[in-house]
GURO-43872 format. One line per 3 residues: number of its first residue (from 0); for each residue x, y, z of N, C-alpha, C. Coordinates in nm, 3 decimals, m for minus. Layout:
BEGIN
NUM = X,Y,Z,X,Y,Z,X,Y,Z  ...
***
This chain:
BEGIN
0 = m1.744,2.311,1.876,m1.858,2.286,1.783,m1.767,2.266,1.639  m1.822,2.159,1.538,m1.763,2.163,1.410,m1.849,2.221,1.319  m1.771,2.268,1.208,m1.864,2.323,1.126,m1.837,2.265,0.978
3 = m1.782,2.129,0.995,m1.733,2.070,0.887,m1.820,1.997,0.817  m1.882,2.039,0.684,m1.992,1.959,0.615,m1.975,1.807,0.642  m2.059,1.725,0.645,m2.053,1.588,0.652,m2.017,1.504,0.536
6 = m1.939,1.425,0.524,m1.919,1.325,0.420,m2.011,1.214,0.434  m2.081,1.146,0.339,m2.164,1.035,0.403,m2.118,0.923,0.260  m2.029,0.930,0.205,m1.947,0.861,0.090,m1.825,0.866,0.065
9 = m1.733,0.781,0.086,m1.586,0.790,0.006,m1.546,0.660,0.008  m1.455,0.635,m0.120,m1.376,0.518,m0.124,m1.253,0.515,m0.075  m1.193,0.620,0.036,m1.080,0.583,0.069,m1.079,0.556,0.206
12 = m1.021,0.455,0.273,m1.031,0.403,0.396,m0.990,0.489,0.491  m0.992,0.448,0.618,m0.960,0.528,0.731,m0.789,0.521,0.752  m0.753,0.640,0.865,m0.604,0.614,0.860,m0.551,0.470,0.955
15 = m0.690,0.416,1.030,m0.663,0.322,1.114,m0.603,0.192,1.019  m0.649,0.170,0.908,m0.621,0.085,0.806,m0.496,0.074,0.722  m0.502,0.204,0.684,m0.380,0.224,0.558,m0.262,0.261,0.649
18 = m0.264,0.290,0.789,m0.124,0.288,0.817,m0.084,0.173,0.933  m0.200,0.126,1.008,m0.159,0.011,1.074,m0.117,m0.090,1.023  m0.209,m0.126,0.901,m0.142,m0.275,0.856,0.016,m0.273,0.764
21 = 0.076,m0.148,0.720,0.182,m0.121,0.698,0.304,m0.137,0.805  0.267,m0.094,0.896,0.290,m0.152,1.014,0.377,m0.256,1.080  0.233,m0.285,1.079,0.246,m0.448,1.122,0.343,m0.534,1.031
24 = 0.313,m0.512,0.912,0.381,m0.591,0.770,0.527,m0.550,0.808  0.592,m0.449,0.845,0.710,m0.387,0.898,0.742,m0.488,1.029  0.673,m0.450,1.112,0.670,m0.516,1.224,0.731,m0.658,1.228
27 = 0.621,m0.728,1.152,0.637,m0.883,1.126,0.811,m0.940,1.073  0.852,m0.874,0.986,0.973,m0.863,0.924,1.067,m0.876,1.031  1.066,m0.740,1.104,1.150,m0.728,1.245,1.176,m0.867,1.320
30 = 1.064,m0.875,1.345,1.028,m1.008,1.448,1.080,m1.121,1.416  1.058,m1.146,1.287,1.104,m1.293,1.231,1.257,m1.295,1.219  1.318,m1.158,1.212,1.505,m1.152,1.217,1.510,m1.111,1.362
33 = 1.447,m1.103,1.429,1.475,m1.107,1.578,1.499,m1.237,1.631  1.407,m1.324,1.569,1.358,m1.446,1.626,1.503,m1.546,1.597  1.522,m1.503,1.469,1.661,m1.547,1.396,1.791,m1.547,1.515
36 = 1.838,m1.421,1.535,1.940,m1.375,1.624,1.916,m1.437,1.760  1.774,m1.439,1.814,1.756,m1.478,1.962,1.816,m1.635,1.952  1.707,m1.680,1.847,1.748,m1.859,1.866,1.869,m1.927,1.807
39 = 1.968,m1.843,1.745,2.065,m1.871,1.690,2.039,m1.952,1.563  1.933,m1.914,1.489,1.922,m2.021,1.378,1.933,m1.964,1.253  1.915,m1.997,1.129,1.929,m1.915,0.982,1.811,m1.971,0.913
42 = 1.721,m1.893,0.894,1.629,m1.895,0.820,1.628,m1.909,0.643  1.763,m1.868,0.609,1.775,m1.866,0.463,1.729,m2.005,0.404  1.748,m2.092,0.423,1.692,m2.224,0.384,1.551,m2.215,0.346
45 = 1.496,m2.125,0.416,1.311,m2.154,0.350,1.303,m2.056,0.270  1.387,m1.998,0.228,1.381,m1.907,0.104,1.381,m1.977,0.003  1.324,m1.903,m0.127,1.359,m1.980,m0.285,1.471,m2.008,m0.346
48 = 1.452,m2.169,m0.367,1.546,m2.217,m0.448,1.500,m2.270,m0.572  1.564,m2.177,m0.672,1.499,m2.260,m0.822,1.537,m2.358,m0.833  1.424,m2.403,m0.951,1.417,m2.555,m1.014,1.431,m2.643,m0.897
51 = 1.415,m2.631,m0.774,1.462,m2.722,m0.674,1.292,m2.745,m0.620  1.248,m2.854,m0.595,1.101,m2.863,m0.527,1.071,m2.826,m0.382  1.174,m2.843,m0.344,1.175,m2.808,m0.176,1.197,m2.670,m0.178
54 = 1.232,m2.598,m0.271,1.262,m2.455,m0.285,1.136,m2.390,m0.335  1.015,m2.433,m0.343,0.861,m2.359,m0.360,0.824,m2.312,m0.264  0.875,m2.375,m0.115,0.848,m2.310,m0.010,0.837,m2.163,0.015
57 = 1.002,m2.168,m0.012,1.016,m1.995,0.004,0.936,m1.900,m0.098  0.844,m1.932,m0.189,0.723,m1.839,m0.253,0.671,m1.787,m0.136  0.617,m1.840,m0.037,0.574,m1.815,0.065,0.637,m1.749,0.199
60 = 0.766,m1.813,0.229,0.797,m1.758,0.332,0.966,m1.636,0.294  0.989,m1.651,0.177,1.124,m1.550,0.139,1.078,m1.441,0.154  0.941,m1.372,0.171,0.925,m1.231,0.215,0.949,m1.188,0.347
63 = 0.962,m1.289,0.422,0.968,m1.241,0.593,1.122,m1.252,0.617  1.190,m1.333,0.530,1.334,m1.358,0.563,1.439,m1.250,0.488  1.566,m1.234,0.616,1.620,m1.128,0.546,1.806,m1.152,0.608
66 = 1.879,m1.161,0.503,1.971,m1.231,0.533,2.062,m1.121,0.645  2.052,m0.990,0.654,2.139,m0.872,0.762,2.039,m0.785,0.809  2.110,m0.728,0.899,1.992,m0.588,0.949,1.987,m0.476,0.846
69 = 2.127,m0.448,0.763,2.130,m0.356,0.625,2.016,m0.392,0.552  2.021,m0.564,0.504,1.913,m0.597,0.390,1.770,m0.557,0.460  1.725,m0.567,0.606,1.628,m0.562,0.669,1.578,m0.388,0.660
72 = 1.666,m0.310,0.686,1.659,m0.195,0.704,1.610,m0.145,0.570  1.682,m0.129,0.478,1.700,m0.089,0.314,1.562,m0.148,0.256  1.472,m0.248,0.334,1.351,m0.305,0.264,1.224,m0.233,0.342
75 = 1.246,m0.225,0.452,1.147,m0.167,0.566,1.076,m0.039,0.503  1.178,0.074,0.502,1.112,0.191,0.446,1.031,0.175,0.332  1.072,0.128,0.202,1.001,0.121,0.079,0.841,0.008,0.121
78 = 0.863,m0.090,0.215,0.748,m0.174,0.222,0.648,m0.062,0.285  0.707,0.001,0.397,0.586,0.095,0.488,0.526,0.174,0.389  0.588,0.276,0.318,0.547,0.380,0.237,0.465,0.296,0.107
81 = 0.544,0.247,0.024,0.420,0.166,m0.072,0.315,0.085,m0.039  0.317,0.009,0.082,0.234,m0.065,0.109,0.094,0.031,0.155  0.130,0.147,0.189,0.043,0.233,0.252,m0.005,0.317,0.193
84 = 0.038,0.330,0.039,0.015,0.395,m0.081,m0.102,0.305,m0.136  m0.060,0.186,m0.132,m0.145,0.081,m0.183,m0.284,0.071,m0.152  m0.293,0.079,0.023,m0.368,0.045,0.052,m0.475,0.184,0.051
87 = m0.439,0.294,0.042,m0.492,0.412,0.066,m0.542,0.431,m0.064  m0.487,0.433,m0.200,m0.511,0.474,m0.316,m0.579,0.373,m0.384  m0.548,0.218,m0.349,m0.643,0.109,m0.432,m0.664,0.043,m0.330
90 = m0.778,0.078,m0.217,m0.813,0.009,m0.094,m0.909,m0.178,m0.151  m0.965,m0.127,m0.275,m1.036,m0.250,m0.322,m0.954,m0.354,m0.384  m0.806,m0.332,m0.433,m0.755,m0.424,m0.487,m0.634,m0.428,m0.417
93 = m0.587,m0.395,m0.298,m0.477,m0.388,m0.225,m0.484,m0.539,m0.190  m0.531,m0.640,m0.143,m0.534,m0.761,m0.111,m0.467,m0.825,m0.207  m0.544,m0.846,m0.309,m0.494,m0.910,m0.438,m0.395,m0.875,m0.517
96 = m0.341,m0.746,m0.506,m0.234,m0.722,m0.534,m0.095,m0.788,m0.441  m0.119,m0.781,m0.322,m0.029,m0.836,m0.200,m0.014,m0.976,m0.225  m0.139,m1.062,m0.240,m0.132,m1.188,m0.235,m0.092,m1.233,m0.372
99 = m0.135,m1.195,m0.508,m0.118,m1.233,m0.617,0.046,m1.195,m0.660  0.073,m1.096,m0.618,0.239,m1.046,m0.612,0.316,m1.124,m0.569  0.294,m1.166,m0.434,0.367,m1.280,m0.355,0.380,m1.415,m0.418
102 = 0.283,m1.439,m0.469,0.244,m1.566,m0.539,0.365,m1.590,m0.703  0.300,m1.483,m0.759,0.355,m1.456,m0.905,0.482,m1.450,m0.899  0.536,m1.346,m0.839,0.678,m1.287,m0.811,0.786,m1.422,m0.741
105 = 0.731,m1.510,m0.682,0.786,m1.589,m0.614,0.804,m1.716,m0.729  0.705,m1.757,m0.778,0.704,m1.832,m0.893,0.793,m1.792,m1.015  0.796,m1.704,m1.050,0.843,m1.660,m1.147,1.053,m1.654,m1.102
108 = 1.036,m1.602,m0.991,1.210,m1.618,m0.906,1.231,m1.764,m0.922  1.147,m1.862,m0.895,1.171,m1.976,m0.892,1.220,m2.059,m1.012  1.157,m2.010,m1.120,1.159,m2.053,m1.266,1.305,m1.994,m1.336
111 = 1.331,m1.881,m1.325,1.427,m1.775,m1.362,1.558,m1.789,m1.288  1.558,m1.797,m1.181,1.633,m1.782,m1.110,1.799,m1.856,m1.063  1.894,m1.789,m1.026,2.034,m1.878,m1.016,1.986,m2.014,m0.912
114 = 2.045,m2.076,m0.921,2.077,m2.189,m0.797,2.136,m2.155,m0.668  2.057,m2.052,m0.601,2.091,m1.983,m0.461,1.968,m1.973,m0.403  1.984,m1.920,m0.271,1.853,m1.905,m0.156,1.823,m1.777,m0.195
117 = 1.676,m1.714,m0.243,1.653,m1.590,m0.274,1.568,m1.560,m0.182  1.592,m1.443,m0.072,1.512,m1.395,0.008,1.483,m1.269,0.038  1.392,m1.207,0.110,1.362,m1.093,0.136,1.211,m1.032,0.092
120 = 1.186,m0.920,0.163,1.071,m0.874,0.104,1.075,m0.770,m0.039  1.203,m0.766,m0.106,1.217,m0.686,m0.230,1.142,m0.740,m0.348  1.111,m0.850,m0.352,1.018,m0.873,m0.430,0.880,m0.804,m0.450
123 = 0.873,m0.822,m0.316,0.731,m0.769,m0.305,0.695,m0.627,m0.347  0.853,m0.535,m0.294,0.836,m0.411,m0.265,0.847,m0.347,m0.439  0.902,m0.442,m0.558,0.879,m0.421,m0.679,0.764,m0.436,m0.719
126 = 0.674,m0.514,m0.703,0.520,m0.550,m0.733,0.455,m0.438,m0.688  0.469,m0.376,m0.581,0.368,m0.264,m0.549,0.446,m0.150,m0.600  0.574,m0.133,m0.635,0.604,0.009,m0.711,0.553,m0.040,m0.875
129 = 0.586,m0.142,m0.904,0.529,m0.150,m1.063,0.381,m0.131,m1.053  0.308,m0.216,m0.983,0.160,m0.201,m0.995,0.109,m0.046,m0.969  0.155,0.035,m0.874,0.139,0.197,m0.827,0.159,0.268,m0.993
132 = 0.288,0.221,m1.048,0.305,0.323,m1.130,0.247,0.334,m1.261  0.247,0.160,m1.292,0.184,0.117,m1.405,0.012,0.164,m1.425  m0.028,0.116,m1.285,m0.177,0.152,m1.277,m0.252,0.249,m1.275
135 = m0.161,0.356,m1.221,m0.178,0.507,m1.203,m0.155,0.595,m1.363  m0.024,0.556,m1.392,m0.042,0.618,m1.559,m0.149,0.589,m1.663  m0.190,0.432,m1.667,m0.272,0.374,m1.755,m0.431,0.425,m1.726
138 = m0.456,0.471,m1.596,m0.558,0.538,m1.555,m0.641,0.669,m1.598  m0.511,0.741,m1.617,m0.541,0.873,m1.654,m0.586,0.969,m1.530  m0.645,0.897,m1.423,m0.700,0.994,m1.309,m0.595,1.089,m1.252
141 = m0.593,1.204,m1.226,m0.513,1.287,m1.181,m0.452,1.246,m1.021  m0.527,1.189,m0.930,m0.474,1.141,m0.820,m0.366,1.026,m0.864  m0.404,0.910,m0.950,m0.309,0.809,m0.959,m0.186,0.843,m1.043
144 = m0.217,0.941,m1.138,m0.077,0.965,m1.207,0.011,1.029,m1.104  m0.050,1.143,m1.042,0.025,1.208,m0.959,0.130,1.108,m0.855  0.050,1.004,m0.810,0.111,0.894,m0.733,0.200,0.815,m0.801
147 = 0.195,0.791,m0.928,0.325,0.737,m1.004,0.399,0.815,m1.013  0.373,0.937,m1.038,0.506,1.008,m1.084,0.601,1.012,m0.937  0.548,1.023,m0.821,0.584,1.042,m0.725,0.669,0.900,m0.688
150 = 0.605,0.786,m0.722,0.693,0.665,m0.699,0.828,0.673,m0.802  0.807,0.699,m0.924,0.924,0.746,m1.011,1.020,0.779,m0.926  0.981,0.938,m0.877,1.080,1.018,m0.845,1.163,0.980,m0.710
153 = 1.086,0.902,m0.633,1.121,0.848,m0.482,1.244,0.703,m0.543  1.158,0.627,m0.624,1.217,0.501,m0.629,1.258,0.464,m0.778  1.252,0.547,m0.852,1.315,0.551,m0.977,1.433,0.438,m1.009
156 = 1.525,0.481,m0.911,1.661,0.419,m0.919,1.654,0.284,m0.903  1.539,0.248,m0.851,1.545,0.087,m0.829,1.550,0.002,m0.958  1.510,0.080,m1.055,1.493,0.020,m1.195,1.606,m0.067,m1.216
159 = 1.736,m0.002,m1.177,1.909,m0.016,m1.208,1.874,m0.203,m1.178  1.832,m0.248,m1.050,1.839,m0.359,m0.959,1.773,m0.451,m1.024  1.706,m0.446,m1.139,1.626,m0.545,m1.212,1.741,m0.622,m1.301
162 = 1.856,m0.572,m1.304,1.953,m0.650,m1.395,2.086,m0.666,m1.299  2.165,m0.733,m1.332,2.273,m0.815,m1.244,2.395,m0.711,m1.229  2.336,m0.597,m1.192,2.450,m0.488,m1.161,2.544,m0.509,m1.054
165 = 2.490,m0.609,m0.934,2.564,m0.603,m0.814,2.577,m0.732,m0.765  2.686,m0.792,m0.697,2.679,m0.936,m0.664,2.605,m0.917,m0.547  2.524,m1.034,m0.509,2.454,m1.069,m0.393,2.314,m1.018,m0.358
168 = 2.244,m0.961,m0.481,2.144,m0.895,m0.478,2.064,m0.986,m0.604  1.946,m1.028,m0.533,1.864,m1.137,m0.626,1.799,m1.038,m0.758  1.870,m0.984,m0.847,1.794,m0.923,m0.942,1.667,m1.019,m1.024
171 = 1.693,m1.129,m1.028,1.574,m1.248,m1.039,1.440,m1.182,m0.987  1.490,m1.182,m0.828,1.350,m1.174,m0.776,1.284,m1.002,m0.801  1.390,m0.884,m0.822,1.349,m0.775,m0.870,1.246,m0.791,m1.006
174 = 1.326,m0.834,m1.078,1.247,m0.821,m1.211,1.137,m0.914,m1.210  1.113,m1.013,m1.123,1.007,m1.097,m1.118,0.887,m1.017,m1.069  0.915,m0.929,m0.963,0.836,m0.826,m0.902,0.780,m0.712,m0.985
177 = 0.881,m0.667,m1.077,0.883,m0.554,m1.139,0.756,m0.607,m1.269  0.773,m0.739,m1.330,0.693,m0.785,m1.428,0.551,m0.835,m1.357  0.538,m0.881,m1.247,0.400,m0.929,m1.182,0.340,m0.807,m1.144
180 = 0.412,m0.713,m1.107,0.339,m0.580,m1.084,0.287,m0.545,m1.205  0.334,m0.534,m1.313,0.297,m0.457,m1.477,0.185,m0.554,m1.509  0.197,m0.703,m1.474,0.064,m0.785,m1.535,m0.056,m0.754,m1.460
183 = m0.018,m0.741,m1.328,m0.159,m0.713,m1.220,m0.219,m0.581,m1.270  m0.164,m0.477,m1.287,m0.183,m0.362,m1.351,m0.309,m0.362,m1.474  m0.260,m0.454,m1.564,m0.367,m0.491,m1.680,m0.453,m0.579,m1.632
186 = m0.442,m0.668,m1.566,m0.555,m0.774,m1.518,m0.652,m0.727,m1.432  m0.588,m0.692,m1.287,m0.704,m0.614,m1.238,m0.760,m0.516,m1.281  m0.904,m0.505,m1.256,m1.008,m0.390,m1.304,m0.962,m0.260,m1.232
189 = m0.999,m0.157,m1.309,m0.988,m0.044,m1.273,m1.106,m0.002,m1.181  m1.051,0.083,m1.079,m1.193,0.093,m1.002,m1.145,0.220,m0.917  m1.199,0.354,m1.008,m1.161,0.466,m0.990,m1.215,0.523,m0.866
192 = m1.135,0.588,m0.811,m1.190,0.668,m0.638,m1.311,0.756,m0.688  m1.412,0.754,m0.600,m1.506,0.833,m0.652,m1.531,0.942,m0.540  m1.562,1.015,m0.575,m1.570,1.175,m0.452,m1.646,1.178,m0.365
195 = m1.612,1.236,m0.271,m1.702,1.185,m0.141,m1.827,1.285,m0.193  m1.962,1.230,m0.140,m2.084,1.272,m0.128,m2.105,1.310,m0.009  m2.129,1.463,m0.015,m2.182,1.519,0.086,m2.331,1.494,0.156
198 = m2.377,1.530,0.257,m2.505,1.507,0.304,m2.594,1.599,0.215  m2.569,1.720,0.178,m2.636,1.832,0.096,m2.648,1.729,m0.054  m2.603,1.652,m0.090,m2.646,1.593,m0.224,m2.740,1.478,m0.234
201 = m2.760,1.428,m0.083,m2.854,1.340,m0.099,m3.021,1.341,m0.152  m3.051,1.284,m0.198,m3.216,1.304,m0.272,m3.317,1.385,m0.134  m3.276,1.310,m0.024,m3.397,1.342,0.110,m3.297,1.442,0.181
204 = m3.218,1.544,0.101,m3.176,1.627,0.203,m3.244,1.745,0.208  m3.265,1.798,0.350,m3.341,1.903,0.435,m3.286,2.031,0.470  m3.271,2.111,0.363,m3.186,2.214,0.456,m3.207,2.286,0.606
207 = m3.332,2.276,0.621,m3.365,2.337,0.735,m3.329,2.256,0.838  m3.323,2.121,0.838,m3.243,2.038,0.907,m3.110,2.000,0.921  m3.050,2.085,0.840,m2.882,2.041,0.851,m2.855,2.172,0.940
210 = m2.753,2.127,1.063,m2.700,2.189,1.170,m2.573,2.300,1.097  m2.548,2.248,0.986,m2.449,2.335,0.970,m2.472,2.456,0.890  m2.638,2.457,0.813,m2.661,2.539,0.743,m2.743,2.651,0.824
213 = m2.753,2.612,0.956,m2.835,2.695,1.053,m2.746,2.840,1.078  m2.608,2.825,1.053,m2.522,2.917,1.112,m2.531,3.054,0.993  m2.631,3.030,0.885,m2.633,3.124,0.793,m2.764,3.164,0.795
216 = m2.814,3.301,0.764,m2.940,3.366,0.768,m2.967,3.379,0.618  m3.065,3.440,0.614,m3.136,3.439,0.497,m3.061,3.486,0.394  m2.989,3.610,0.404,m2.897,3.648,0.303,m2.770,3.598,0.282
219 = m2.748,3.477,0.368,m2.601,3.421,0.368,m2.479,3.433,0.419  m2.531,3.530,0.515,m2.435,3.572,0.617,m2.400,3.469,0.749  m2.307,3.464,0.777,m2.249,3.348,0.878,m2.286,3.402,0.985
222 = m2.353,3.345,1.078,m2.395,3.383,1.245,m2.358,3.270,1.332  m2.248,3.322,1.433,m2.253,3.217,1.501,m2.344,3.171,1.611  m2.365,3.038,1.649,m2.487,3.010,1.674,m2.438,2.940,1.802
225 = m2.502,2.938,1.945,m2.453,2.858,2.040,m2.561,2.725,2.029  m2.505,2.608,2.101,m2.573,2.466,2.127,m2.706,2.542,2.234  m2.841,2.472,2.203,m2.937,2.507,2.279,m2.920,2.510,2.415
228 = m2.848,2.367,2.424,m2.817,2.349,2.594,m2.743,2.455,2.650  m2.647,2.543,2.615,m2.575,2.622,2.635,m2.643,2.800,2.660  m2.730,2.812,2.574,m2.810,2.925,2.569,m2.895,2.918,2.672
231 = m2.954,2.808,2.744,m3.097,2.759,2.801,m2.995,2.796,2.949  m2.863,2.749,2.960,m2.772,2.770,3.088,m2.743,2.876,3.102  m2.714,2.973,3.025,m2.674,3.117,3.030,m2.805,3.222,3.068
234 = m2.933,3.213,3.027,m3.066,3.247,3.086,m3.087,3.202,3.234
***
């Protein structure tokens, strides 16, 4: 017997959506890497190559391509966690952030990047981290602010990699992702999450028809009641 009040309205998605989609995204980049190894091919040439027309294909393909197992591993967990957070806390904006984030960060990398192939999901990861942080701080909503502070605590060290501090890392892609996420946090409208609305808050609510309220007497004392079917069977 469930005594939990029924929520009739909530802006947050169910677990099947905000967990399965991030897992599927991570699985996809692992499958692409597995195909590279199995087929003995190298997809790096499908990455972003700046200032080259053929390099524009990488705007769409580069997030799925990784140069090594370490590269793939380092991007998997941040992508999983940040994408899950985006879908859960910003369900109405999640797809816009992902799609526009991939396009804008990819195009900016193509404009400012060094003449080399830029690959990996890190650009999208910086989009997600940047959007979540700046959107949360600007909103002032306690849930989003707490989320922003959590992103800073866990991924604050990522900020260093928007600068050319380490050879072999596409800092241009990281910087493009950071700027894209910031721009999206300003351009996409604020859609504040609404608190769940319970059955007793509805205009047509009738207390005598509420199964939960039947467990209380006129003085407000809780009374355990058995289902009518079970009571009849005992008699």
